[in-house]
mmCIF file of the N, C-alpha and C atoms, coordinates in Angstrom:
data_MODEL
# 
_entry.id   MODEL 
# 
loop_
_atom_site.group_PDB 
_atom_site.id 
_atom_site.type_symbol 
_atom_site.label_atom_id 
_atom_site.label_alt_id 
_atom_site.label_comp_id 
_atom_site.label_asym_id 
_atom_site.label_entity_id 
_atom_site.label_seq_id 
_atom_site.pdbx_PDB_ins_code 
_atom_site.Cartn_x 
_atom_site.Cartn_y 
_atom_site.Cartn_z 
_atom_site.occupancy 
_atom_site.B_iso_or_equiv 
_atom_site.pdbx_formal_charge 
_atom_site.auth_seq_id 
_atom_site.auth_comp_id 
_atom_site.auth_asym_id 
_atom_site.auth_atom_id 
_atom_site.pdbx_PDB_model_num 
ATOM 1   N N  . UNK A 1 1  ? -17.378 -10.008 -10.098 1.00 0.00 ? 1  UNK A N  1 
ATOM 2   C CA . UNK A 1 1  ? -18.094 -9.289  -9.072  1.00 0.00 ? 1  UNK A CA 1 
ATOM 3   C C  . UNK A 1 1  ? -17.427 -7.937  -8.843  1.00 0.00 ? 1  UNK A C  1 
ATOM 4   N N  . UNK A 1 2  ? -18.214 -6.890  -8.828  1.00 0.00 ? 2  UNK A N  1 
ATOM 5   C CA . UNK A 1 2  ? -17.688 -5.546  -8.645  1.00 0.00 ? 2  UNK A CA 1 
ATOM 6   C C  . UNK A 1 2  ? -17.405 -5.268  -7.173  1.00 0.00 ? 2  UNK A C  1 
ATOM 7   N N  . UNK A 1 3  ? -16.343 -4.488  -6.964  1.00 0.00 ? 3  UNK A N  1 
ATOM 8   C CA . UNK A 1 3  ? -16.010 -4.081  -5.591  1.00 0.00 ? 3  UNK A CA 1 
ATOM 9   C C  . UNK A 1 3  ? -16.941 -2.946  -5.177  1.00 0.00 ? 3  UNK A C  1 
ATOM 10  N N  . UNK A 1 4  ? -17.414 -2.966  -3.932  1.00 0.00 ? 4  UNK A N  1 
ATOM 11  C CA . UNK A 1 4  ? -18.286 -1.877  -3.476  1.00 0.00 ? 4  UNK A CA 1 
ATOM 12  C C  . UNK A 1 4  ? -17.516 -0.568  -3.375  1.00 0.00 ? 4  UNK A C  1 
ATOM 13  N N  . UNK A 1 5  ? -18.204 0.497   -3.648  1.00 0.00 ? 5  UNK A N  1 
ATOM 14  C CA . UNK A 1 5  ? -17.617 1.827   -3.539  1.00 0.00 ? 5  UNK A CA 1 
ATOM 15  C C  . UNK A 1 5  ? -18.198 2.481   -2.289  1.00 0.00 ? 5  UNK A C  1 
ATOM 16  N N  . UNK A 1 6  ? -17.312 2.873   -1.404  1.00 0.00 ? 6  UNK A N  1 
ATOM 17  C CA . UNK A 1 6  ? -17.739 3.496   -0.160  1.00 0.00 ? 6  UNK A CA 1 
ATOM 18  C C  . UNK A 1 6  ? -17.546 4.995   -0.255  1.00 0.00 ? 6  UNK A C  1 
ATOM 19  N N  . UNK A 1 7  ? -18.542 5.725   0.139   1.00 0.00 ? 7  UNK A N  1 
ATOM 20  C CA . UNK A 1 7  ? -18.461 7.172   0.161   1.00 0.00 ? 7  UNK A CA 1 
ATOM 21  C C  . UNK A 1 7  ? -18.288 7.628   1.598   1.00 0.00 ? 7  UNK A C  1 
ATOM 22  N N  . UNK A 1 8  ? -17.447 8.643   1.778   1.00 0.00 ? 8  UNK A N  1 
ATOM 23  C CA . UNK A 1 8  ? -17.288 9.215   3.109   1.00 0.00 ? 8  UNK A CA 1 
ATOM 24  C C  . UNK A 1 8  ? -18.556 9.958   3.496   1.00 0.00 ? 8  UNK A C  1 
ATOM 25  N N  . UNK A 1 9  ? -19.023 9.715   4.690   1.00 0.00 ? 9  UNK A N  1 
ATOM 26  C CA . UNK A 1 9  ? -20.206 10.421  5.175   1.00 0.00 ? 9  UNK A CA 1 
ATOM 27  C C  . UNK A 1 9  ? -19.860 11.813  5.670   1.00 0.00 ? 9  UNK A C  1 
ATOM 28  N N  . UNK A 1 10 ? -18.609 11.971  6.079   1.00 0.00 ? 10 UNK A N  1 
ATOM 29  C CA . UNK A 1 10 ? -18.150 13.294  6.502   1.00 0.00 ? 10 UNK A CA 1 
ATOM 30  C C  . UNK A 1 10 ? -16.854 13.608  5.768   1.00 0.00 ? 10 UNK A C  1 
ATOM 31  N N  . UNK A 1 11 ? -16.569 14.869  5.656   1.00 0.00 ? 11 UNK A N  1 
ATOM 32  C CA . UNK A 1 11 ? -15.358 15.310  4.981   1.00 0.00 ? 11 UNK A CA 1 
ATOM 33  C C  . UNK A 1 11 ? -14.180 15.196  5.955   1.00 0.00 ? 11 UNK A C  1 
ATOM 34  N N  . UNK A 1 12 ? -13.227 14.337  5.633   1.00 0.00 ? 12 UNK A N  1 
ATOM 35  C CA . UNK A 1 12 ? -12.072 14.126  6.493   1.00 0.00 ? 12 UNK A CA 1 
ATOM 36  C C  . UNK A 1 12 ? -10.834 14.880  6.019   1.00 0.00 ? 12 UNK A C  1 
ATOM 37  N N  . UNK A 1 13 ? -10.999 15.759  5.068   1.00 0.00 ? 13 UNK A N  1 
ATOM 38  C CA . UNK A 1 13 ? -9.839  16.467  4.522   1.00 0.00 ? 13 UNK A CA 1 
ATOM 39  C C  . UNK A 1 13 ? -9.185  17.371  5.567   1.00 0.00 ? 13 UNK A C  1 
ATOM 40  N N  . UNK A 1 14 ? -9.959  17.983  6.449   1.00 0.00 ? 14 UNK A N  1 
ATOM 41  C CA . UNK A 1 14 ? -9.389  18.835  7.493   1.00 0.00 ? 14 UNK A CA 1 
ATOM 42  C C  . UNK A 1 14 ? -8.564  18.005  8.468   1.00 0.00 ? 14 UNK A C  1 
ATOM 43  N N  . UNK A 1 15 ? -9.080  16.851  8.859   1.00 0.00 ? 15 UNK A N  1 
ATOM 44  C CA . UNK A 1 15 ? -8.340  15.955  9.742   1.00 0.00 ? 15 UNK A CA 1 
ATOM 45  C C  . UNK A 1 15 ? -7.076  15.461  9.058   1.00 0.00 ? 15 UNK A C  1 
ATOM 46  N N  . UNK A 1 16 ? -7.189  15.078  7.799   1.00 0.00 ? 16 UNK A N  1 
ATOM 47  C CA . UNK A 1 16 ? -6.028  14.612  7.050   1.00 0.00 ? 16 UNK A CA 1 
ATOM 48  C C  . UNK A 1 16 ? -4.965  15.695  6.965   1.00 0.00 ? 16 UNK A C  1 
ATOM 49  N N  . UNK A 1 17 ? -5.368  16.919  6.717   1.00 0.00 ? 17 UNK A N  1 
ATOM 50  C CA . UNK A 1 17 ? -4.421  18.028  6.623   1.00 0.00 ? 17 UNK A CA 1 
ATOM 51  C C  . UNK A 1 17 ? -3.747  18.274  7.976   1.00 0.00 ? 17 UNK A C  1 
ATOM 52  N N  . UNK A 1 18 ? -4.505  18.152  9.070   1.00 0.00 ? 18 UNK A N  1 
ATOM 53  C CA . UNK A 1 18 ? -3.928  18.337  10.404  1.00 0.00 ? 18 UNK A CA 1 
ATOM 54  C C  . UNK A 1 18 ? -2.893  17.254  10.707  1.00 0.00 ? 18 UNK A C  1 
ATOM 55  N N  . UNK A 1 19 ? -3.202  16.015  10.372  1.00 0.00 ? 19 UNK A N  1 
ATOM 56  C CA . UNK A 1 19 ? -2.262  14.915  10.603  1.00 0.00 ? 19 UNK A CA 1 
ATOM 57  C C  . UNK A 1 19 ? -0.994  15.116  9.766   1.00 0.00 ? 19 UNK A C  1 
ATOM 58  N N  . UNK A 1 20 ? -1.153  15.501  8.522   1.00 0.00 ? 20 UNK A N  1 
ATOM 59  C CA . UNK A 1 20 ? 0.012   15.756  7.667   1.00 0.00 ? 20 UNK A CA 1 
ATOM 60  C C  . UNK A 1 20 ? 0.851   16.911  8.199   1.00 0.00 ? 20 UNK A C  1 
ATOM 61  N N  . UNK A 1 21 ? 0.201   17.938  8.711   1.00 0.00 ? 21 UNK A N  1 
ATOM 62  C CA . UNK A 1 21 ? 0.907   19.081  9.274   1.00 0.00 ? 21 UNK A CA 1 
ATOM 63  C C  . UNK A 1 21 ? 1.722   18.681  10.500  1.00 0.00 ? 21 UNK A C  1 
ATOM 64  N N  . UNK A 1 22 ? 1.109   17.892  11.379  1.00 0.00 ? 22 UNK A N  1 
ATOM 65  C CA . UNK A 1 22 ? 1.818   17.409  12.569  1.00 0.00 ? 22 UNK A CA 1 
ATOM 66  C C  . UNK A 1 22 ? 3.011   16.554  12.153  1.00 0.00 ? 22 UNK A C  1 
ATOM 67  N N  . UNK A 1 23 ? 2.789   15.644  11.227  1.00 0.00 ? 23 UNK A N  1 
ATOM 68  C CA . UNK A 1 23 ? 3.860   14.758  10.762  1.00 0.00 ? 23 UNK A CA 1 
ATOM 69  C C  . UNK A 1 23 ? 4.996   15.556  10.141  1.00 0.00 ? 23 UNK A C  1 
ATOM 70  N N  . UNK A 1 24 ? 4.670   16.549  9.330   1.00 0.00 ? 24 UNK A N  1 
ATOM 71  C CA . UNK A 1 24 ? 5.704   17.369  8.693   1.00 0.00 ? 24 UNK A CA 1 
ATOM 72  C C  . UNK A 1 24 ? 6.525   18.141  9.718   1.00 0.00 ? 24 UNK A C  1 
ATOM 73  N N  . UNK A 1 25 ? 5.875   18.674  10.745  1.00 0.00 ? 25 UNK A N  1 
ATOM 74  C CA . UNK A 1 25 ? 6.588   19.415  11.786  1.00 0.00 ? 25 UNK A CA 1 
ATOM 75  C C  . UNK A 1 25 ? 7.544   18.497  12.540  1.00 0.00 ? 25 UNK A C  1 
ATOM 76  N N  . UNK A 1 26 ? 7.112   17.292  12.842  1.00 0.00 ? 26 UNK A N  1 
ATOM 77  C CA . UNK A 1 26 ? 7.961   16.359  13.574  1.00 0.00 ? 26 UNK A CA 1 
ATOM 78  C C  . UNK A 1 26 ? 9.127   15.908  12.712  1.00 0.00 ? 26 UNK A C  1 
ATOM 79  N N  . UNK A 1 27 ? 8.907   15.728  11.414  1.00 0.00 ? 27 UNK A N  1 
ATOM 80  C CA . UNK A 1 27 ? 9.977   15.309  10.503  1.00 0.00 ? 27 UNK A CA 1 
ATOM 81  C C  . UNK A 1 27 ? 11.092  16.346  10.393  1.00 0.00 ? 27 UNK A C  1 
ATOM 82  N N  . UNK A 1 28 ? 10.799  17.593  10.733  1.00 0.00 ? 28 UNK A N  1 
ATOM 83  C CA . UNK A 1 28 ? 11.841  18.625  10.698  1.00 0.00 ? 28 UNK A CA 1 
ATOM 84  C C  . UNK A 1 28 ? 12.912  18.352  11.742  1.00 0.00 ? 28 UNK A C  1 
ATOM 85  N N  . UNK A 1 29 ? 12.551  17.639  12.810  1.00 0.00 ? 29 UNK A N  1 
ATOM 86  C CA . UNK A 1 29 ? 13.484  17.371  13.905  1.00 0.00 ? 29 UNK A CA 1 
ATOM 87  C C  . UNK A 1 29 ? 13.863  15.894  13.985  1.00 0.00 ? 29 UNK A C  1 
ATOM 88  N N  . UNK A 1 30 ? 12.881  15.016  13.824  1.00 0.00 ? 30 UNK A N  1 
ATOM 89  C CA . UNK A 1 30 ? 13.084  13.576  13.977  1.00 0.00 ? 30 UNK A CA 1 
ATOM 90  C C  . UNK A 1 30 ? 13.181  12.925  12.602  1.00 0.00 ? 30 UNK A C  1 
ATOM 91  N N  . UNK A 1 31 ? 14.259  12.201  12.379  1.00 0.00 ? 31 UNK A N  1 
ATOM 92  C CA . UNK A 1 31 ? 14.492  11.567  11.078  1.00 0.00 ? 31 UNK A CA 1 
ATOM 93  C C  . UNK A 1 31 ? 14.423  10.046  11.238  1.00 0.00 ? 31 UNK A C  1 
ATOM 94  N N  . UNK A 1 32 ? 13.702  9.394   10.344  1.00 0.00 ? 32 UNK A N  1 
ATOM 95  C CA . UNK A 1 32 ? 13.691  7.942   10.304  1.00 0.00 ? 32 UNK A CA 1 
ATOM 96  C C  . UNK A 1 32 ? 12.758  7.261   11.277  1.00 0.00 ? 32 UNK A C  1 
ATOM 97  N N  . UNK A 1 33 ? 11.843  7.989   11.878  1.00 0.00 ? 33 UNK A N  1 
ATOM 98  C CA . UNK A 1 33 ? 10.915  7.401   12.840  1.00 0.00 ? 33 UNK A CA 1 
ATOM 99  C C  . UNK A 1 33 ? 9.469   7.594   12.399  1.00 0.00 ? 33 UNK A C  1 
ATOM 100 N N  . UNK A 1 34 ? 9.228   7.539   11.102  1.00 0.00 ? 34 UNK A N  1 
ATOM 101 C CA . UNK A 1 34 ? 7.890   7.802   10.568  1.00 0.00 ? 34 UNK A CA 1 
ATOM 102 C C  . UNK A 1 34 ? 6.842   6.824   11.092  1.00 0.00 ? 34 UNK A C  1 
ATOM 103 N N  . UNK A 1 35 ? 7.196   5.554   11.189  1.00 0.00 ? 35 UNK A N  1 
ATOM 104 C CA . UNK A 1 35 ? 6.220   4.570   11.663  1.00 0.00 ? 35 UNK A CA 1 
ATOM 105 C C  . UNK A 1 35 ? 5.828   4.844   13.116  1.00 0.00 ? 35 UNK A C  1 
ATOM 106 N N  . UNK A 1 36 ? 6.817   5.172   13.948  1.00 0.00 ? 36 UNK A N  1 
ATOM 107 C CA . UNK A 1 36 ? 6.523   5.485   15.340  1.00 0.00 ? 36 UNK A CA 1 
ATOM 108 C C  . UNK A 1 36 ? 5.600   6.704   15.440  1.00 0.00 ? 36 UNK A C  1 
ATOM 109 N N  . UNK A 1 37 ? 5.879   7.720   14.658  1.00 0.00 ? 37 UNK A N  1 
ATOM 110 C CA . UNK A 1 37 ? 5.051   8.934   14.673  1.00 0.00 ? 37 UNK A CA 1 
ATOM 111 C C  . UNK A 1 37 ? 3.629   8.614   14.236  1.00 0.00 ? 37 UNK A C  1 
ATOM 112 N N  . UNK A 1 38 ? 3.477   7.826   13.170  1.00 0.00 ? 38 UNK A N  1 
ATOM 113 C CA . UNK A 1 38 ? 2.140   7.460   12.700  1.00 0.00 ? 38 UNK A CA 1 
ATOM 114 C C  . UNK A 1 38 ? 1.372   6.664   13.751  1.00 0.00 ? 38 UNK A C  1 
ATOM 115 N N  . UNK A 1 39 ? 2.059   5.762   14.443  1.00 0.00 ? 39 UNK A N  1 
ATOM 116 C CA . UNK A 1 39 ? 1.399   4.975   15.479  1.00 0.00 ? 39 UNK A CA 1 
ATOM 117 C C  . UNK A 1 39 ? 0.992   5.836   16.674  1.00 0.00 ? 39 UNK A C  1 
ATOM 118 N N  . UNK A 1 40 ? 1.806   6.805   17.022  1.00 0.00 ? 40 UNK A N  1 
ATOM 119 C CA . UNK A 1 40 ? 1.463   7.714   18.117  1.00 0.00 ? 40 UNK A CA 1 
ATOM 120 C C  . UNK A 1 40 ? 0.231   8.535   17.747  1.00 0.00 ? 40 UNK A C  1 
ATOM 121 N N  . UNK A 1 41 ? 0.206   9.063   16.538  1.00 0.00 ? 41 UNK A N  1 
ATOM 122 C CA . UNK A 1 41 ? -0.943  9.861   16.088  1.00 0.00 ? 41 UNK A CA 1 
ATOM 123 C C  . UNK A 1 41 ? -2.198  8.992   16.024  1.00 0.00 ? 41 UNK A C  1 
ATOM 124 N N  . UNK A 1 42 ? -2.052  7.757   15.556  1.00 0.00 ? 42 UNK A N  1 
ATOM 125 C CA . UNK A 1 42 ? -3.190  6.835   15.517  1.00 0.00 ? 42 UNK A CA 1 
ATOM 126 C C  . UNK A 1 42 ? -3.744  6.601   16.912  1.00 0.00 ? 42 UNK A C  1 
ATOM 127 N N  . UNK A 1 43 ? -2.862  6.386   17.874  1.00 0.00 ? 43 UNK A N  1 
ATOM 128 C CA . UNK A 1 43 ? -3.307  6.177   19.260  1.00 0.00 ? 43 UNK A CA 1 
ATOM 129 C C  . UNK A 1 43 ? -4.026  7.407   19.801  1.00 0.00 ? 43 UNK A C  1 
ATOM 130 N N  . UNK A 1 44 ? -3.527  8.584   19.482  1.00 0.00 ? 44 UNK A N  1 
ATOM 131 C CA . UNK A 1 44 ? -4.184  9.811   19.939  1.00 0.00 ? 44 UNK A CA 1 
ATOM 132 C C  . UNK A 1 44 ? -5.579  9.957   19.331  1.00 0.00 ? 44 UNK A C  1 
ATOM 133 N N  . UNK A 1 45 ? -5.701  9.654   18.047  1.00 0.00 ? 45 UNK A N  1 
ATOM 134 C CA . UNK A 1 45 ? -7.009  9.752   17.390  1.00 0.00 ? 45 UNK A CA 1 
ATOM 135 C C  . UNK A 1 45 ? -7.993  8.729   17.936  1.00 0.00 ? 45 UNK A C  1 
ATOM 136 N N  . UNK A 1 46 ? -7.462  7.596   18.418  1.00 0.00 ? 46 UNK A N  1 
ATOM 137 C CA . UNK A 1 46 ? -8.315  6.552   18.981  1.00 0.00 ? 46 UNK A CA 1 
ATOM 138 C C  . UNK A 1 46 ? -8.550  6.759   20.477  1.00 0.00 ? 46 UNK A C  1 
ATOM 139 N N  . UNK A 1 47 ? -8.066  7.894   21.005  1.00 0.00 ? 47 UNK A N  1 
ATOM 140 C CA . UNK A 1 47 ? -8.205  8.224   22.430  1.00 0.00 ? 47 UNK A CA 1 
ATOM 141 C C  . UNK A 1 47 ? -7.545  7.156   23.295  1.00 0.00 ? 47 UNK A C  1 
ATOM 142 N N  . UNK A 1 48 ? -6.362  6.721   22.856  1.00 0.00 ? 48 UNK A N  1 
ATOM 143 C CA . UNK A 1 48 ? -5.648  5.670   23.569  1.00 0.00 ? 48 UNK A CA 1 
ATOM 144 C C  . UNK A 1 48 ? -4.421  6.187   24.278  1.00 0.00 ? 48 UNK A C  1 
ATOM 145 N N  . UNK A 1 49 ? -3.628  5.260   24.740  1.00 0.00 ? 49 UNK A N  1 
ATOM 146 C CA . UNK A 1 49 ? -2.384  5.556   25.432  1.00 0.00 ? 49 UNK A CA 1 
ATOM 147 C C  . UNK A 1 49 ? -1.232  5.015   24.597  1.00 0.00 ? 49 UNK A C  1 
ATOM 148 N N  . UNK A 1 50 ? -0.041  5.536   24.862  1.00 0.00 ? 50 UNK A N  1 
ATOM 149 C CA . UNK A 1 50 ? 1.119   5.128   24.098  1.00 0.00 ? 50 UNK A CA 1 
ATOM 150 C C  . UNK A 1 50 ? 2.245   4.750   25.054  1.00 0.00 ? 50 UNK A C  1 
ATOM 151 N N  . UNK A 1 51 ? 2.818   3.593   24.828  1.00 0.00 ? 51 UNK A N  1 
ATOM 152 C CA . UNK A 1 51 ? 4.025   3.163   25.525  1.00 0.00 ? 51 UNK A CA 1 
ATOM 153 C C  . UNK A 1 51 ? 5.099   3.018   24.461  1.00 0.00 ? 51 UNK A C  1 
ATOM 154 N N  . UNK A 1 52 ? 6.126   3.838   24.559  1.00 0.00 ? 52 UNK A N  1 
ATOM 155 C CA . UNK A 1 52 ? 7.199   3.821   23.570  1.00 0.00 ? 52 UNK A CA 1 
ATOM 156 C C  . UNK A 1 52 ? 8.383   3.081   24.165  1.00 0.00 ? 52 UNK A C  1 
ATOM 157 N N  . UNK A 1 53 ? 8.748   1.988   23.519  1.00 0.00 ? 53 UNK A N  1 
ATOM 158 C CA . UNK A 1 53 ? 9.886   1.191   23.960  1.00 0.00 ? 53 UNK A CA 1 
ATOM 159 C C  . UNK A 1 53 ? 10.955  1.204   22.880  1.00 0.00 ? 53 UNK A C  1 
ATOM 160 N N  . UNK A 1 54 ? 12.185  1.038   23.277  1.00 0.00 ? 54 UNK A N  1 
ATOM 161 C CA . UNK A 1 54 ? 13.261  0.943   22.311  1.00 0.00 ? 54 UNK A CA 1 
ATOM 162 C C  . UNK A 1 54 ? 14.603  1.147   22.958  1.00 0.00 ? 54 UNK A C  1 
ATOM 163 N N  . UNK A 1 55 ? 15.624  0.932   22.174  1.00 0.00 ? 55 UNK A N  1 
ATOM 164 C CA . UNK A 1 55 ? 16.987  1.103   22.658  1.00 0.00 ? 55 UNK A CA 1 
ATOM 165 C C  . UNK A 1 55 ? 17.279  2.588   22.857  1.00 0.00 ? 55 UNK A C  1 
ATOM 166 N N  . UNK A 1 56 ? 18.256  2.899   23.690  1.00 0.00 ? 56 UNK A N  1 
ATOM 167 C CA . UNK A 1 56 ? 18.604  4.310   23.897  1.00 0.00 ? 56 UNK A CA 1 
ATOM 168 C C  . UNK A 1 56 ? 19.064  4.973   22.595  1.00 0.00 ? 56 UNK A C  1 
ATOM 169 N N  . UNK A 1 57 ? 18.723  6.235   22.470  1.00 0.00 ? 57 UNK A N  1 
ATOM 170 C CA . UNK A 1 57 ? 19.239  7.018   21.355  1.00 0.00 ? 57 UNK A CA 1 
ATOM 171 C C  . UNK A 1 57 ? 18.399  7.050   20.101  1.00 0.00 ? 57 UNK A C  1 
ATOM 172 N N  . UNK A 1 58 ? 17.148  6.580   20.155  1.00 0.00 ? 58 UNK A N  1 
ATOM 173 C CA . UNK A 1 58 ? 16.317  6.621   18.950  1.00 0.00 ? 58 UNK A CA 1 
ATOM 174 C C  . UNK A 1 58 ? 15.271  7.737   19.019  1.00 0.00 ? 58 UNK A C  1 
ATOM 175 N N  . UNK A 1 59 ? 15.460  8.697   19.899  1.00 0.00 ? 59 UNK A N  1 
ATOM 176 C CA . UNK A 1 59 ? 14.640  9.914   20.002  1.00 0.00 ? 59 UNK A CA 1 
ATOM 177 C C  . UNK A 1 59 ? 13.210  9.651   20.462  1.00 0.00 ? 59 UNK A C  1 
ATOM 178 N N  . UNK A 1 60 ? 13.043  8.710   21.367  1.00 0.00 ? 60 UNK A N  1 
ATOM 179 C CA . UNK A 1 60 ? 11.700  8.396   21.867  1.00 0.00 ? 60 UNK A CA 1 
ATOM 180 C C  . UNK A 1 60 ? 11.125  9.580   22.650  1.00 0.00 ? 60 UNK A C  1 
ATOM 181 N N  . UNK A 1 61 ? 11.891  10.098  23.593  1.00 0.00 ? 61 UNK A N  1 
ATOM 182 C CA . UNK A 1 61 ? 11.418  11.207  24.417  1.00 0.00 ? 61 UNK A CA 1 
ATOM 183 C C  . UNK A 1 61 ? 11.207  12.457  23.577  1.00 0.00 ? 61 UNK A C  1 
ATOM 184 N N  . UNK A 1 62 ? 12.140  12.761  22.715  1.00 0.00 ? 62 UNK A N  1 
ATOM 185 C CA . UNK A 1 62 ? 12.031  13.946  21.864  1.00 0.00 ? 62 UNK A CA 1 
ATOM 186 C C  . UNK A 1 62 ? 10.803  13.868  20.964  1.00 0.00 ? 62 UNK A C  1 
ATOM 187 N N  . UNK A 1 63 ? 10.539  12.701  20.408  1.00 0.00 ? 63 UNK A N  1 
ATOM 188 C CA . UNK A 1 63 ? 9.366   12.517  19.558  1.00 0.00 ? 63 UNK A CA 1 
ATOM 189 C C  . UNK A 1 63 ? 8.086   12.737  20.355  1.00 0.00 ? 63 UNK A C  1 
ATOM 190 N N  . UNK A 1 64 ? 8.013   12.153  21.536  1.00 0.00 ? 64 UNK A N  1 
ATOM 191 C CA . UNK A 1 64 ? 6.823   12.318  22.376  1.00 0.00 ? 64 UNK A CA 1 
ATOM 192 C C  . UNK A 1 64 ? 6.612   13.779  22.753  1.00 0.00 ? 64 UNK A C  1 
ATOM 193 N N  . UNK A 1 65 ? 7.679   14.490  23.070  1.00 0.00 ? 65 UNK A N  1 
ATOM 194 C CA . UNK A 1 65 ? 7.580   15.922  23.399  1.00 0.00 ? 65 UNK A CA 1 
ATOM 195 C C  . UNK A 1 65 ? 7.059   16.715  22.200  1.00 0.00 ? 65 UNK A C  1 
ATOM 196 N N  . UNK A 1 66 ? 7.578   16.413  21.016  1.00 0.00 ? 66 UNK A N  1 
ATOM 197 C CA . UNK A 1 66 ? 7.157   17.135  19.817  1.00 0.00 ? 66 UNK A CA 1 
ATOM 198 C C  . UNK A 1 66 ? 5.691   16.870  19.481  1.00 0.00 ? 66 UNK A C  1 
ATOM 199 N N  . UNK A 1 67 ? 5.254   15.635  19.607  1.00 0.00 ? 67 UNK A N  1 
ATOM 200 C CA . UNK A 1 67 ? 3.852   15.314  19.338  1.00 0.00 ? 67 UNK A CA 1 
ATOM 201 C C  . UNK A 1 67 ? 2.959   16.037  20.334  1.00 0.00 ? 67 UNK A C  1 
ATOM 202 N N  . UNK A 1 68 ? 3.338   16.007  21.608  1.00 0.00 ? 68 UNK A N  1 
ATOM 203 C CA . UNK A 1 68 ? 2.545   16.688  22.631  1.00 0.00 ? 68 UNK A CA 1 
ATOM 204 C C  . UNK A 1 68 ? 2.447   18.182  22.342  1.00 0.00 ? 68 UNK A C  1 
ATOM 205 N N  . UNK A 1 69 ? 3.557   18.775  21.961  1.00 0.00 ? 69 UNK A N  1 
ATOM 206 C CA . UNK A 1 69 ? 3.554   20.210  21.637  1.00 0.00 ? 69 UNK A CA 1 
ATOM 207 C C  . UNK A 1 69 ? 2.698   20.491  20.403  1.00 0.00 ? 69 UNK A C  1 
ATOM 208 N N  . UNK A 1 70 ? 2.784   19.622  19.411  1.00 0.00 ? 70 UNK A N  1 
ATOM 209 C CA . UNK A 1 70 ? 2.047   19.823  18.157  1.00 0.00 ? 70 UNK A CA 1 
ATOM 210 C C  . UNK A 1 70 ? 0.543   19.750  18.354  1.00 0.00 ? 70 UNK A C  1 
ATOM 211 N N  . UNK A 1 71 ? 0.087   18.924  19.290  1.00 0.00 ? 71 UNK A N  1 
ATOM 212 C CA . UNK A 1 71 ? -1.358  18.784  19.514  1.00 0.00 ? 71 UNK A CA 1 
ATOM 213 C C  . UNK A 1 71 ? -1.812  19.514  20.778  1.00 0.00 ? 71 UNK A C  1 
ATOM 214 N N  . UNK A 1 72 ? -0.912  20.322  21.352  1.00 0.00 ? 72 UNK A N  1 
ATOM 215 C CA . UNK A 1 72 ? -1.213  21.118  22.543  1.00 0.00 ? 72 UNK A CA 1 
ATOM 216 C C  . UNK A 1 72 ? -1.701  20.224  23.691  1.00 0.00 ? 72 UNK A C  1 
ATOM 217 N N  . UNK A 1 73 ? -0.902  19.186  23.981  1.00 0.00 ? 73 UNK A N  1 
ATOM 218 C CA . UNK A 1 73 ? -1.228  18.242  25.050  1.00 0.00 ? 73 UNK A CA 1 
ATOM 219 C C  . UNK A 1 73 ? -0.125  18.261  26.099  1.00 0.00 ? 73 UNK A C  1 
ATOM 220 N N  . UNK A 1 74 ? -0.444  17.720  27.252  1.00 0.00 ? 74 UNK A N  1 
ATOM 221 C CA . UNK A 1 74 ? 0.549   17.612  28.315  1.00 0.00 ? 74 UNK A CA 1 
ATOM 222 C C  . UNK A 1 74 ? 1.503   16.464  28.010  1.00 0.00 ? 74 UNK A C  1 
ATOM 223 N N  . UNK A 1 75 ? 2.712   16.578  28.494  1.00 0.00 ? 75 UNK A N  1 
ATOM 224 C CA . UNK A 1 75 ? 3.712   15.539  28.302  1.00 0.00 ? 75 UNK A CA 1 
ATOM 225 C C  . UNK A 1 75 ? 4.200   15.077  29.665  1.00 0.00 ? 75 UNK A C  1 
ATOM 226 N N  . UNK A 1 76 ? 4.240   13.771  29.872  1.00 0.00 ? 76 UNK A N  1 
ATOM 227 C CA . UNK A 1 76 ? 4.796   13.193  31.091  1.00 0.00 ? 76 UNK A CA 1 
ATOM 228 C C  . UNK A 1 76 ? 5.613   11.979  30.705  1.00 0.00 ? 76 UNK A C  1 
ATOM 229 N N  . UNK A 1 77 ? 6.698   11.791  31.405  1.00 0.00 ? 77 UNK A N  1 
ATOM 230 C CA . UNK A 1 77 ? 7.607   10.691  31.070  1.00 0.00 ? 77 UNK A CA 1 
ATOM 231 C C  . UNK A 1 77 ? 7.860   9.862   32.314  1.00 0.00 ? 77 UNK A C  1 
ATOM 232 N N  . UNK A 1 78 ? 7.775   8.565   32.149  1.00 0.00 ? 78 UNK A N  1 
ATOM 233 C CA . UNK A 1 78 ? 8.128   7.636   33.216  1.00 0.00 ? 78 UNK A CA 1 
ATOM 234 C C  . UNK A 1 78 ? 9.223   6.742   32.665  1.00 0.00 ? 78 UNK A C  1 
ATOM 235 N N  . UNK A 1 79 ? 10.339  6.686   33.370  1.00 0.00 ? 79 UNK A N  1 
ATOM 236 C CA . UNK A 1 79 ? 11.440  5.855   32.895  1.00 0.00 ? 79 UNK A CA 1 
ATOM 237 C C  . UNK A 1 79 ? 11.518  4.590   33.729  1.00 0.00 ? 79 UNK A C  1 
ATOM 238 N N  . UNK A 1 80 ? 11.728  3.480   33.063  1.00 0.00 ? 80 UNK A N  1 
ATOM 239 C CA . UNK A 1 80 ? 11.850  2.201   33.731  1.00 0.00 ? 80 UNK A CA 1 
ATOM 240 C C  . UNK A 1 80 ? 13.021  1.451   33.116  1.00 0.00 ? 80 UNK A C  1 
ATOM 241 N N  . UNK A 1 81 ? 13.942  1.022   33.957  1.00 0.00 ? 81 UNK A N  1 
ATOM 242 C CA . UNK A 1 81 ? 15.076  0.248   33.491  1.00 0.00 ? 81 UNK A CA 1 
ATOM 243 C C  . UNK A 1 81 ? 15.031  -1.115  34.166  1.00 0.00 ? 81 UNK A C  1 
ATOM 244 N N  . UNK A 1 82 ? 14.805  -2.182  33.407  1.00 0.00 ? 82 UNK A N  1 
ATOM 245 C CA . UNK A 1 82 ? 14.764  -3.508  34.032  1.00 0.00 ? 82 UNK A CA 1 
ATOM 246 C C  . UNK A 1 82 ? 16.134  -3.902  34.561  1.00 0.00 ? 82 UNK A C  1 
ATOM 247 N N  . UNK A 1 83 ? 16.127  -4.663  35.624  1.00 0.00 ? 83 UNK A N  1 
ATOM 248 C CA . UNK A 1 83 ? 17.408  -5.085  36.201  1.00 0.00 ? 83 UNK A CA 1 
ATOM 249 C C  . UNK A 1 83 ? 17.690  -6.539  35.906  1.00 0.00 ? 83 UNK A C  1 
# 
């Protein structure tokens, strides 16, 4: 049985280039957090929200600031420390 071939109804090359550009800019500052960056961009494209959790020192705030700057969005941070 042959696999179906799907054709794009719209050209997504401009969107792909924009995502790659954002990712490349963030990689200039943030190293080793590619999955987090991809998930943040995915959430933005899906018009969602992002909650970034992790241990101190993995550049969560810096990454969020860079993504916000790259897409010309507002940045707000709420810190919560469980007791």
